[in-house]
N, C-alpha and C positions, 0 to 999 in steps of 0.2 A: 757090929757086922757091916753097916754102911756108914760112911763118914757123913758129917753134916753137909759137906759140899756135894756129895753124891745125891743125897736126899733132895737138896735144894735144886740141883740140875734135873732131877727126876720130876719134881713138881713143876719146874719151869717148862720141861718138855710136855707134860700133860696139859698145861695151860695153853701152850702154843697149839697143840693138836686140837684142843677144844675150840679155840678161837678160829682156827682155819675151818673146822667143821661147821661152826655156827655161820661163818661168812658164806660158806658154800651153800648151806641150807637156806640162807636168806635169798639167794639167787636161784633156788630150785624152781623148776617149772611149776606153774599153777594152772591145772586143768580147768578150774572154775573161771579164772581170768581168760583162759583160752576160749572157753565157751562163749563168753561175752564178746570177745574180739571176733569170733567166728560168725557173728551177725552179718559181717560183710561178705561172707562166703556162701550164705544160705541160698542165694538166687541160683547159683550153678551147682553147688555141692550138697544142697539139702540141709535141713535143720539138724540132722543127726549124721551128716557125712555121707548120706546115700544120694548120689547124684540125681538131679532131676533133668539133666540135659545129656543127650547121647554123646557129646564130645567132651564131657567133664568126667574125670574119674571119681569113683567112690573114695572117700578119705577115711571113713570109719574103720577102725581096727588096723590101720596101717602102722607100721613101727614108727615111733617118734623120730628116730634118727633119719629115716627115709624122708619124712615130711620136712624135717629141718633142712636137710640137704637140698631138696628140691626148691623150697621157698628161698633159700639163700642164693641158689643159682638163678632163679627168676629175678630176684632183687638186684643181683650183680649184672644181669644181662647175659650170663653164660648160657642160660637156657632161655630160648625165645618163645614168647607167646604174648600177643598184644594185650590181652585182658590180664593175664597173670603178672606181666611186667608192671602194669599200673597198680595192681592190687598189692604186690609185694614191695614195691619201691619204698613206701613209708614205714614198713615194719622194722621194729628194732629187733635185735637178737633175742631180747626177752619176750617180745610178742611172738616170735617164731617158735621159741621153746614152749610157750604157753599154748599156742595153737596145736603144736605137735602132741603135747601132753593130752589136750582135750580129745583130739581125734584118735589117738592111740588108746584112750581109756574107754572108748565105746566098744562094747563087746559085739562080736559078729558070730553068728551061728551058721554052720555049714551043714547041709544035709544032702542026701542023695537026690539026683535029678528026678523030676516027676514025670 
């Protein structure tokens, strides 16, 4: 039904797919590492992403993609804020992904106003 070459190429294809998948998985965001890194964010954004300051946003429950984009803009200077520019400057892409994963993992419950 299949030639030896076709089976060999199929196995090679699967090996390639698996190795790419494993490489991607190794770089996946780590919410626990993000929680540790978020220690530097606690003063303004609270221990669980609920802001303790009126001019700092809540981060808990925000989509990871949104947090990543904002941190990268602060880091590059495209988005300006004196405090956030200093905080974001030393962050690596992996740090940003981990922070975003941490804040996105915090569940938020919404209810009717009291």
